[in-house]
Each structure stands twice: as C-alpha cells, then as structure tokens.
N, C-alpha and C positions, 0 to 999 in steps of 0.2 A: 474364796478366791477373788481375784481382782478383776475388774471390768476391762473392757477393750482398751488396749494400749497401742501396741504396734500391729499393724494389719498384715495379713498374709503369712502368718506363722503357723506351721503345722508340725506337731511333735508326735511321733509314732513310737509307742512302747509295747504294743500288742504284737510282738514279733521282733525282728531285728530293729534295733534302735535307729531311728532316722529323723532327720531334721529337714524340713522344707521351708523355704522363705520365698514368698511370691510364686509358689508352685514349683520351684526348682530345688533339687537336693542340695544341701549345704554340708560340706566337709568341715566338721568342727575341730579337727585335729586328732592327736594321738589317743591311745587308750585311756590315759589318765584324765584328759580333758573330757572324753566321752563319759567316764564315770562321774565326774563332777556335774556335768550337765544332766545326766540321768538322775542323780540324787536330787538336784534342784527341781527337776521335772516331777519326780514322785511327790515332792512337797510343794508343788506349784501354788504360789500365793502365800506360803508360810516361810518364815525366816529359818534358815538352816545355819547353825553355828559353825564357825571356822573349825572348832574341835571335832564336830560331827563329820564335816567334810574330810578332815584329816583321817579319821578312823575309817571312812569309806575307802580311802586310798591305801592306807598302810596297816589297818587293823589296830590292835592295841599297842603296837610298838612303832610309833612314828619316828622318823629321823629327827636329828637336831634341826631347830628352826623350821619345824613343820608348818607353823602358822604362816610364816613369811612365804614359804613355798606355795601353800594353798592360795595365798593372795596373788602370787605371781601367775599361777595357773589360771586364776579367775580373770586376771587382766588379759591374758592371751585369749581366753574363751570369749570375752567381750569383743575382742578384735575379730573373732571368727564369725560371730553372729551380730545382730543389731545390738549395739551397746545399751539400748534402752530396755532390753529384755532382762538384764541381770543388774539388780540394784543392791547397793550396800545398805544393810540394815543391821545395826548392832543386835546380837553379837556375831553376825555373819552376813549372809547374802540371801536374796529372795528372787525367784523367777517371776517376772511380772508379765503374765499373759492372761488372755481371756480363757475361761474354762473350756470353750469349744475348740481351743487350739490343740487340746490333748485328746488323742483317740480314746484313751482309757476313760476320761470324763464323759465323752460322748457315749461310749458303750454303757457306762453305769446309768446314765440318764435314760437311755433307751430301754435298758433292762428294767429299771424301776417303773417306767411308763407301761411297759408290757405287763409287768406283774399287777399293776393297778387295774389295767384293762381286763386282765384275766379274772381278778377278784370281782370285778363289776359285771361279769358275764358277757364280755365282749371279746370272744376268742379271735375273731378276724382282725380286730384292731391290735390285740395282743401279739398275734403272730407277726403282723407287719413290723411292729416296734422291735420285737425280739430278734427276728431274722435280720433286720437292719443292723442291730447292735452286734450280733454274732458275726456278721460279714466283715466287721472291722478287724477281726483277728487274723493275723498273718503267720502265727507261730505261737510260741510261749511268751508271756509277758516278761520283759527285761531278761530275755533268754541269754544274752551274752554276759550277764553280770552275776552269775551264780556264786562267785567268790566274794560278793559284796553283801553282807548280811542284811542290811536295810532293804536293798533292792530285791534280794531273794525273798524276804518276808512279804514285800509288797506284791511281788509276782505271784506268790502262793495265794495271797488274799484275792487278787484279781481272778485267779484260776477258779477259786471257789465261787465267786460271783458268776463267772462264765458257766460253770457246771450247773448252778441253779437256774441260770437263764436257759440253758439247753433243756432242762426238765420242764420249765415253764412253757417253752415253745412246743414240746411234745404234748403237754396237756392241751395247749391251744389246738394242735393238730388233731388230737383225739376228739375234742369237742366239735371240730369241723368235719369229722368223718373220715379222716385219713388214717385208717387203721392198719391195713396190711402193709402199706409202705413203710411203716415204722418198725416192723418186727425185726428186721435185720439190724437196724441201728440200735434198738433196745437190747438185742442179744449181745452185741459188742459192748454196750455200756455196762450191762450187768456183769459181764465177764471182767471188765476193767474195774468196776466199783461194786464188788459183791456185797458190801455192807450197806448199800444205799437202798432202803426198803421202798422208797418212792419209785425208783426205777423198776423194781420187781412188780409193784402194783400196776405200773403203766404197761409193762410187758404182758402181764396176765390179762389185762383189759383188752389189749390189742389182739392177743391170741384168741381170746373168747369171742371177740367180735368177728374174727376171721373164720369162725366155725371150728376152732381147734381147742375144744374144751379140755381134752386130755393133755395137750401140751401146756395149757394154762395151769392145770393142776400139777404137772411135773415141774413147771417153773417155781410154783410155791414150795414144792418139796426141796428143790435145790436151794432156794433162798433160806428155808428153815434150817436145812442141814448146815449151810455155811454159817449162819448166825450162831447156832449152837456150838459148832466146832470152834469158831473164832472167838466168841465172846461168852458162851454159856448162857445165852438168853433166847427166849422164844420170840417169834415175830411180834411186832407192835400191833395194837388193836386195829390200826388202819389197814395193814396188810392182811391181818386175819379176817377182817370184814370183807375184803375183796375175795378172799378164798371162800368164805361162806356164800357170797353172792354167786360165784362160779358154780359151786355145788348145787345151789338152789335154783339155778337158771333165773336169777333175779333180773327182771326187766330193767332195773336201774342201771345195769351195765350197758344197756343198749339205749341210753337216754337220747333225747332229741339232739341230733348231731349239731344243730345250730344253737343249742342252748347252753346249759351249765356244763362245766367240765366234769367228766365222769369219774376220773380218779382224783380225789381231793388231795392236794399237796399236804403232806404231814410235817413239813419243815418250817412252817411260819413261825412257830414258837422258838425253834432253835435259831432261825435266821434273825429273829428279833433280839434274842439274847446275845447273839454274836455281834450284831450291829451296835447294841447298847454297851455291852461289857467290854468288848474288844476294840471297837472302832469309835465309840463315843458318838455315834451317828444318831442323834435324837429323832430326826425326821424319819429316816428309814425304819428305825426300830418301832416307832409309833405305828407306822403302817402295818408292819408285820404283827405286832401285838394286838392291834385292832382286829385283824383277820383271825389270829389265834384265839382271841377271846370269844368271838362269835362262834367259831367252830367248836370250841370246848363247851360252850353253853348248849349248843345243839346236841353234842355227843354226851353230855352229862359227865365230862371228864373233870373232876374236881381239882386235881393237882394242876392240870394244864390251865384251868380257869384262874387259879391263884397265881401261877407264874405269869400269866398274861396280864392280870391286874397289877401285879408288882411292876412289871416292865412298863406299863403305861404310866406309872408314876415318874419314870425317867431317872436321870442322874441327880438333878437338883430337887429341892423342895419347892412347891408352888409353881410348877411348870404350867399348870392349867389355870389361867388367870381369870377367865370370865366366870361369872357365877354359875352358868350352866355346865361348863366343862369341869369346873372344880367339884360341883355337886355330883356329876356323873362319875368321876373318878372315885370319890368317897363311897358312893353307892356300890360300885363294883368291888371295891376293897372289902366293904362290910359283907356283901353278898357272898364273896369267896370265903371270907372268914367264917361265916355261919355254917358253911358246908364242911368245914375241916374239923378234925379232932383238935381241941384247944391245945393239946400238948405237942402237936406236930410242928416241926421246924418251920414249915411254910406259914403256919398260923402265927408264930412269933414274928416272922418278917412282915406279915400283913399288919400286925398290931404296931410294929415299929413305924411303918410308913404312915398309918393313920395318926399316930401320936405326933409325928413330925409335921404333917399337914395341918393338924389342928393347932399345935403350938405356934407354928409360924404365923398363921393368920391372926391368932390372938395376941401375938407378941409376948408369949410366955415360953418357958422351957421345962416346966416341972414334969410333964408327961414323958417327953423324950429322954430326959436325963434319968428318970426312973427306969425306962426301958433299957438304957445303956447299962445300968447296974445289973439288971436281970440277965441281959445277954452276956455280960462279963462273967457272971457266975454260971451261965448255962452251958458253956463248952462248945457252942457252935460258932466257929470263927467267921463263917459267912454272915450269919445273923448279927454277930457283934460288929463286924466291919461296916455293915449297912447302918447299924444304929449309930456308930461313931460318926460316920460321914453326914448322916441326916441331922444328928444333934449339932454338929459343927455349923451347919447351914442355918440352924435356928438360933445361933449365938453370935451373930455378926455385929451386935451393938458394941459401943466402946467400953462397956462395963466388964466384958468377958474376955479380955485379952489373954490372961493366963489360962483360963479354962479352955479356950479354943486351942491354944498351943498344945496343951496336954492331950486333947482329943486327937489332934493331927499326928502328934508323935506316936500315940498309941495305935492309930490306924496304920501307920507305916509298919509298925511291929507286927500287927495282926495280919497284914497282907502276906507275910511269909507263911502263915498257916492256912489262910483261906484259899490259896492257890489261884486267886483271880488277879489278873494284871490290873484291872480297873481299881482295885483297892489300893495298890501301890501308887498308881497315877493320882488318885484322889488324895491320898495322904500327903504326897509331895506337893500337890497343888495347894491344898489347904495350908500346909506349912509355909509355902511361899507367900500366899495371901496374908497370913498372920504376921510374917516378918515385915511386909510392906505396911500393913495397917498400924504396926507398932513403931514404924520409923526406924527399924533395925538396920544398921549399916551393912549387914550381911545379906539383905534381901535379894540383891541382884545376883549374888553368888548362888543362892537357892534357885532363882529363876533359871540360871544356867544349868543347874542339875535337872530341873524340869524339862528344859529344852533337849538335853541329852536323852532323857527318858522318852520323850515324844519323837526324837529323831529315829530311835530304834523301831518305833511303830506309831503311826498316827492315832490320835484319839481326838476326834473333832471337837467335842465339848470342852476338854481341857485345853486344847490348842487355841480355841477361841478366847479363853480367859488369858492364856499366856500372851497371845498377840495383843490383847487389849492392854495388858500391863506394859507392853513395849511401847504402845502409843502414849501411855501415861509418862513413860521415861523420856520419850522424845519431846513431850511438852515441857517436862522439867528441865531439859537441856536447852530449851529455847529454839528448837528446830520446828517451828510452827508449820511450815509448808509440808515437811515430811510427816508431821503428826496428823495433819488433816488428810493427807493422802492415805496414811496408814489407817486412820479411823474409818474411811470409806471401805478400804479393803477388808478391815476387820468386821465391819457390819455385813459385808457380803459373805464372809466366811461363816459368821453367826447364823445368817439366814440359810445358808447351804446346810449347816449342821442342824437346823431346826430349832435353834435356841430362841426362846421367847424374848430374851433381853437384847436381841441384836439392835433393834431400833432405839430402845431406851438408852443403851450404852453409847451408841453413836451420838445421840443428843447430848449426853453428859460430857463426852469428850469435846464436842463442838463448843459447848458452853465454856469449858476450861480454856480452849484455844482462844475464843473470842474475848473472854475475860482478860486474859493476859496480853492480848493484842490491844486492849482498850476499845473493843468494838462490840461489846455485849449487847448494846442497844439495837444492833442490826437483827438480833434474833427474836425480838418481841413477837412478831407474827408466828414464827415457827414454834416458839415455846407455848404460845397460847393454844396451839393445836395439839402439841405433844402432851400437854398437861392432862388432856382428857383421853389419852390413848388407852384402850382396854388391855394392852400388853404390859402396862406398868404394874408393878406390885402394889397390892392394896396398902402396903406399909411404906410406900415411897412417897414422901411429901416434898422431895427436893425440887421438883419442877415448879411448885408454887414459889419457892425461894428464888429460883433462877429467874422466873418471870418478874418477880418483885424487883430484883436488882437490875435486870435489863431495862425495865420500864423506868425505874428511877434514874438510871444512867442516861436514858434518852430524854429525860425531862418530863415524862408522863407520870406525874405524881398521883393522879387518880387511879390509874391501873396498878401502879406500884402499891399504893395503900390498900387496894382491894385484895391483891394477891397476898400481901403481908397479913392481912386480917384472916384470910382463909387458912394461911399457914399456922397462925397463932391459935385460932379457935378461941374457946373460952379461956384456955390457959396454955401457953407455950410449953409448960412443963409436962403436959399430957401427950406431947409428940412421941410416937413410938420410938423406942431405942433400937432402931433398925440400922441397916448398913448405910443409910443415907442421913442418919441423925446429925452427925457433926457438920456435914456440908449444908444441911438445912439451917442449922443454927448460924453458920458462917454467913449464909445469904441473908438471914434475918438481921444480923449485926450490921452488914453493909447497907442494907435498905434503911435501917433505923438511922444510920449515919447520914445517908443522903437525904432523908426526910426530916432529920432533926428530931427524931422520936426518942427522947431520953428514957421514957418508961420501958419501951421494948428493949432498948440497949441494956438497961439494968437487969431485966429478966434474962436476957441472953447471957450476960456475964455470969450471973449466978449459976446457970446451967452448964456453962462451958468450963468454968474454973477447974473442976475435978479432972478435966481432960486436956489441960494446958500443954502437957508434954507430948501429946499425940499429933500427928498430921491430920488434916481434914481430908479424908478420902471418901470417894463414892464407891459403894458396892464392893466388889472384890478387887479393890485397889486399881480400878480402871481409870480413875481421874483423881488428881491430887491438887488441892488448892493451897497447899503450904501449911505452915505451923499454925496451930490454934491460938498461939500468942497474938497473931495478927488480928483476928476478930475480937479478941479480948482487949487489945490495945485500941482498936477502933471503937468498941463499945465505951471504953473509958473516956476516949476523946469526945464522944457524943454526950456523955454525962458531965463533961467539964472537969474530969479528974485527971489533970495533966501529968502529975508525977506518976500515977499508975499507968497512964497511956505510954509515957516514955519508957518505963520499965518493961512493959509487955512488948512493945514494938522493938526495943533493943534485943530482947530475947528472941523475937520472931526472926530478926536478921540472922542471928547465930544459928537458930534451929534450921532455917531454910538453907543456910550455907552447908550445914551438916547433911541435909537431904539432897544436896546438889540440885536444888530447885531454883535455878537462876532467875526465871521470871518472878517467882515469889520473893526472892532476895531483893529484886528491883522494887517491887511494890512495897515491901517492908521498909526499905531504906527511905522511900519517898514519904510514906506516912509517918515514919519515925521523925523525919525532918519537919513535917507539919506539926507533930506533937511538940518538938523542941521549940519551934517558932511560937506556938501558942503558950508554952510555959514561960518563955522569955527570961530564963535564969542566966546567971553569969556563964559565958562561954557557949550558951545554947545556939546563938545565931551562927557562930563559926562551925559548931558541930553539925548543925542542920545543913549548912552549905557543903560540908565535906560529904555528907550522906547523899545529897542530890548529885554531886559530881560523880561519886562512885556509882550511883544508880544509872546515870546517863552513860557512863563508860561501859558498864555491863550490858545495858540494853542495846548498844551498838553491835554486840556479838550475835544478836538473834538474827535468824534468816528472814524474819518478817517482823520488823521492830514494833514493840509495844509503844503506844503513844502515852 
C-alpha cells in the first residue's frame, strides 16, 4: 500500500459502504460509481485494469465501448472525491490512500496484533487489540455488492478473518477468567458454525469452569455427532484432548487465569496455509506457521510439523536470507523429514523444498530438476506443482530461457489437477516473468492476464511482482516521476506482504531511474549501504556493479575501481549465473568504459556475447537496462574496436525500439553517435549528428528529462 497522500480520508467497507473526507460523509454518486470506488478500495494501493473494472460493472458481457464508459465513470468519480485519490496507472487505475484510511486494513492490523499478543501469553493486550478491531464492524463487509464477484469474495475473506478474531478474543477472555459470561455467546456460535471444533473446545472449557461438567460432555457429544453426520470424521485430537481433560478433571482446564490460554487454538496451521496459498501473505503465514510448528513439536504431531515446516519455506526459494534463519529452516525441514515415512507425499514435498534451497544457494539445479522428474512420474499433482515452481526459481539465469518457459507452461497445466489457486497464479506469474526476460513482444499481454487473475482475488506475493514489473514499464516509457512514486508504493506493498526483496527491488528500480536520468552518481552513499544489506540474496552481485558505475559517474575512480574489483573477484567468469547476472555484467562494462579498463571490457564482452539478443533485466523483470548490445558496444568502444562498437550499438538502438524502452533508445543513439565519431569513416559524422538529434528529440518526451 501507498504512504500518506491526501489527509482526512476514511473509507468504510465493514458494513454499508461509506466515504468520509475531513470527517464529513461524501456522496460519491450512483450505484455504478459506488461499485467502481469499492473495487478500487478493495485493491487499495494496487492497479486495477480497466477490463477488471468493466467486469465488476457488467460481468462477462460488457456493452460496446465499455472501456470508454469506465473511463468516463472514473472521471466523474474523481470529481466526487479528491482527484488525488484516484490515479491513472496503466493498464487502469489505482486508489492512492494510506493503509489506515481503510477500516478493513485497520481491523486486519489489530487482529494480527491481537493474535501475536495471544501467542506471546499476553491475553489482556490481545483482548484490547481484538476488541478494538471487532468494534469497527458495522455489518457485513461489502454487503451492498453481493452481485460483484470480486467484492463478494473479498467480503467472504474478511468475514473469515473476523470469525478467527472472535475466537481469538474468546481465548483471551478465557485466559482472563471470563468464563460464565461466554457460554451464551459460544452456544450461539457453535449453532451457527457446527463444524468449527475450536468453538466447541472453547464452549466445553467455559462450561467446565462454570461447574457444568455434564453440559461440557454433552457439548462434546453434540460436536461429535455433527462431525460424523456431516463429514464422516471423528473429532480432531485437540477437541478429543479437551474431552479427556473434562472426564479426568484435569487441573489444566483451570489454568492460571492470567497466564496461558486454556484452549489452544487448533487453526494456526490452516490459517497459515490459507494466508500463504490463497492470499500470498508471506508475513501473516510465517507467524501462523511458526506457532503451528511449535505446537506440533510439543504435541508430537508429525504431519502438522511437516506442513508447518513446508509453510515456513514460503512461496519463493531462499526467503530466509541470514545464515541463522536459513540454517533453522533447513534443520526444521530435515527434522520433519526424518519423522515421516519416506514414501509419504509430505516427505516428497519436504525433499523438494530442501533440494530447491540447496540448489539455489549453490547456483546449481541438478537436485531440483531430478526431483521434478520424480514428481512428474509420481502422480501427486500438488507435489509436482511445488517442484515445478521451486525449480523455476532456481533457473533464473540467462542460460535457461527455454527450460524456464517449459516449467511455467507445465505448472499452469498441473494447476488444473492440483486444485490449488496458488499453482495457477504462480504458473501465470512465472510465464509473465519469462516473456519479459526473453524480450518477448507479448509480455505485456501476459501481464494483463496476470492482472485479471489477481483482480478476481488478491495474492500479495504475486501482486508485488506484478506491480514491480509495472514500475519497470513506466521507466521504459520515460515516465520517471511516476516510476519513482510507483517504486515507493511497490516497496511498501512488498513490506506489507513480508517479501524479503522489498528493499532490494526498490534499490534496483531507483538505480534504473537515476541511471536513465543521468543522476546515478547521486546514489553512491545509498548504494554503499545497500550493498551490505542482509536481505540481499547471496547470489546477487548487482549492487557492486551499481556502486562501481555510480562512483565512476561521479568521478570517484578509487571507489569505482574497488567496487569493480569486488565484483570481478579472481575471474569475472565465476560470477553466479543468477537473475542479476546480466545487469552485473552491464555495470562492469560501463565501469570499464568510464575507467578506460580495456582488459575488463574484453572479459565482459566474451561473457555477454551469447546473450546479445536478451534485454538486461534484474531479478523477476523488475528493472530493465535495455538491450545487451549496448554494453557489448560499450565494451568494444573501450577496447578501440570501432567497427564492432558501431555494429553492436546500431543493433542496440533497434532492440531497444522493439522493447519500447525509450530512455535506453536515447542512450544507445548517443553512444552509437560516439562510436561513429571515433570510427570517422565516410558519412559517419553526418550519421552521428542524426543520431544525436533523434536522441535529443526523444529525450524531450520524458517527464523528467535525462541529461
């Protein structure tokens, strides 16, 4: 989400939809304008495509000229509220408000704080947060929009969070000794939600503490009868344990009222899996999985231990960056694996995650690709889907373009059998990333498909990547002001999602913006600090390259030479073939040019030539520095190979035009002109002047002109 923009805005969705500006209610217009604003509110801080807004209004059968009508409605909506609230961002619009402006965001924050306090043994603090959050509800979320699928789905999600918060508040009340007063509430809740075993455990505990042992046993009988009748299953071990405690008059049910919660919530694992697999919420899922892992360890529940360990791995590979957290994850994965039957499906999934973590850090792929082959033959679509996604993340170097695309395509197909939405989201996301990394002209079309998928239901982790790619596109369009604002918003979204790359990606995007503005030297102090950040991947060397170029651009040859030496090591060829490999080589080529280092330029050229047709992109297509022909031409220029420099830089102009990367076109034209001048052949001076004129004309279209 985006930081503070316009003050005094309050959006209420936890009941009748309402908008307040400066404390006063604001009429935003008719039903269709309310629908549009509600959809933008549900996705606050994220771009909603015009097509998705059209579907919210008319379903799958929009009228003729629907896009134009949507834009007309948005123009009216801007007139009804502060125009700064709704910004145009290709391929649609974004609501630009602070997170605290939305009552649903305030509720979810308070609910999460309450749950953390509960897990920490602070029931008084927990109840305070949870009660404050629940007090924000005035009815059902998005209740007037039941005919809008996306809002109906978001309302159902918020209702589940509310239901969990109610149960957390009841646990806090039980821990504080408020037993008898809860019985009527719990009787009503178990009648409304007969399949929720946690509520039955809470009711049994409250009844037992109130001296009603018989009623507590009767509650267990009713719960068991309902479960067997509805689903054919016996009560879970947690509910059965409360039953045994009641029969045995266990003092544990009468625990210190100011201490630990008596009825241990049994939904941490399910909540973690929902947060991770449905919402892509890495931060929330990690909190739940951490709780679930500790409980499973104490209870000796092997399956729950394995599922919690898998969940702690997250969506991506190498989410745990520090040596300590990475080692802890692997220890937990191995510990869970040792307790399982080697043939069990969970054991295969644990081996998959371990193989991916080990391959990624080593810069290899043999282990994970072998696992993919085994899961392909094994017949478990969930295990195979996870293996495909993890393997894709281990193959982000420029050598693996075709292999990556095959994995992404297969993952999309397997998602129809796994039954998990996250597998489809990840398949489409990886396919989108692959097309951008390959410089495919259909990449933006695929990004639109990903946007439509995310419009139906948010997935924070994938949405963070999608938004980062849109920042990259804004840079390629020369909209530097918009890109910088978008990069900040994207970083905030990444931090909210709990993505470890939020800071690193923001830095990469800022480097791209300043590079094409001709202001990279401004970032020397920032880059010097970022370079040592523990959140950077162990295989990411691009910040050494960025610092080298920035320092050289600022005339600090000593710092530039030192950073270049750290990047090159004993041999630049040993640089890991990671997702930042190409941009690191591009930085080395530019630094060598600025320092007049022909030896490094020659080594860079030899390493880059196999990838001349690819764009130089950082990580998951989140920053693009243009065609690789540009650094190849620059390296040739440094070595005094003027004919080769002219050929590469001419190709760079054409490739950057095809990418619609206008700042890179300008840079390529200017360096092409320099190469022509240095060559000094017949007609070269005139051709160089034409290139400079074209570059100057193009640069005038940028909203913050490159110098």
